[in-house]
C-alpha positions as CSV (number, residue, x, y, z in Angstrom):
1,X,79.1,98.6,81.4
2,X,75.8,100.6,81.7
3,X,76.8,102.2,84.9
4,X,79.4,104.5,86.5
5,X,82.1,103.5,88.9
6,X,84.1,105.8,91.4
7,X,87.7,104.9,92.3
8,X,89.0,106.2,95.6
9,X,91.0,105.6,98.8
10,X,94.2,104.2,97.3
11,X,96.3,102.8,100.3
12,X,99.8,101.4,99.8
13,X,100.7,99.0,102.7
14,X,104.4,100.2,102.2
15,X,106.0,102.5,99.8
16,X,109.6,101.4,100.5
17,X,110.1,97.8,99.3
18,X,112.9,95.2,98.9
19,X,113.2,92.8,96.0
20,X,111.8,89.9,98.0
21,X,108.6,91.8,99.1
22,X,105.3,92.3,97.5
23,X,103.5,95.5,96.6
24,X,100.3,95.3,98.6
25,X,97.6,97.9,98.1
26,X,93.9,98.4,98.4
27,X,91.3,100.8,96.9
28,X,87.6,101.5,97.1
29,X,85.3,101.0,94.2
30,X,81.8,102.3,94.2
31,X,78.9,101.9,91.7
32,X,77.6,105.4,91.4
33,X,75.1,104.6,88.7
34,X,71.6,103.3,88.4
35,X,72.3,99.7,87.3
36,X,74.2,96.7,88.4
37,X,77.5,96.5,86.6
38,X,80.8,94.9,86.3
39,X,84.1,96.8,86.3
40,X,87.6,95.6,85.4
41,X,90.1,97.3,87.6
42,X,93.5,97.4,85.8
43,X,96.8,98.0,87.5
44,X,99.7,99.4,85.5
45,X,103.3,100.0,86.6
46,X,106.0,102.2,85.2
47,X,109.7,101.8,86.0
48,X,110.6,105.5,86.1
49,X,114.3,105.1,85.4
50,X,115.7,101.8,84.0
51,X,118.9,100.8,82.3
52,X,116.9,99.6,79.2
53,X,113.7,100.9,77.6
54,X,110.5,99.6,79.3
55,X,106.8,100.2,78.6
56,X,105.4,103.4,80.1
57,X,102.3,101.5,81.3
58,X,102.8,97.8,81.8
59,X,99.7,95.8,82.8
60,X,100.6,93.8,86.0
61,X,97.2,92.8,87.5
62,X,93.4,93.1,87.0
63,X,90.2,92.1,88.8
64,X,86.7,92.0,87.7
65,X,84.2,93.2,90.3
66,X,80.4,93.2,90.1
67,X,78.5,95.8,92.2
68,X,74.8,96.8,92.6
69,X,73.8,100.5,92.5
70,X,75.4,102.5,95.4
71,X,77.4,99.4,96.5
72,X,81.0,100.0,97.6
73,X,83.7,97.4,98.0
74,X,87.4,97.5,99.1
75,X,89.6,95.7,96.5
76,X,93.0,94.3,97.5
77,X,96.0,93.6,95.4
78,X,99.4,92.0,96.0
79,X,102.1,92.1,93.2
80,X,105.5,90.3,93.9
81,X,108.3,92.7,93.3
82,X,110.1,90.1,91.3
83,X,107.4,90.7,88.6
84,X,108.8,94.2,88.1
85,X,112.2,92.9,86.8
86,X,113.6,93.4,83.3
87,X,116.1,91.8,80.9
88,X,119.1,94.0,81.1
89,X,121.8,94.6,78.4
90,X,123.6,91.3,79.3
91,X,120.2,89.4,78.9
92,X,120.1,88.9,82.7
93,X,116.7,89.2,84.5
94,X,117.2,91.8,87.2
95,X,115.2,93.9,89.5
96,X,116.6,97.4,89.3
97,X,116.3,99.6,92.4
98,X,114.5,102.9,92.0
99,X,111.2,104.6,91.8
100,X,108.1,103.1,90.3
101,X,104.6,104.6,89.4
102,X,101.5,102.7,90.3
103,X,98.5,103.6,88.0
104,X,94.9,102.2,88.5
105,X,92.0,102.6,86.2
106,X,89.3,101.1,83.9
107,X,91.8,101.1,80.9
108,X,95.4,102.4,80.1
109,X,93.8,105.5,78.9
110,X,91.4,106.1,81.9
111,X,93.8,106.1,84.9
112,X,91.8,107.1,88.1
113,X,94.3,106.7,90.9
114,X,98.2,107.0,91.0
115,X,100.9,106.7,93.6
116,X,104.7,106.0,93.7
117,X,106.8,103.6,95.6
118,X,110.5,102.8,95.8
119,X,112.4,99.5,95.5
120,X,115.8,99.1,97.1
């Protein structure tokens, strides 16, 4: 893109979730540059403590947004908790309780917003 974007105002609907819930959150995206541009917002999640090795940053969602200069937009996401499961040592797909990190940015190397949430 030929412009700059500012990420702000990350709001999680709930930070304590059950396995049948969805992680719902929103953020503000603003085009702070001089040109109209498109930004791909990428959402990564890390299972802080798991029984097996999991990726540090696992892409779980993304959205492509086009904004004109100085335009701001609230972007909403919903990720079902069952998408945060893993294959355990017994080759069973399980959702392990514990702490998760939410990381949002323009790439895995350019994280702009972060938060944590808990799954029971």
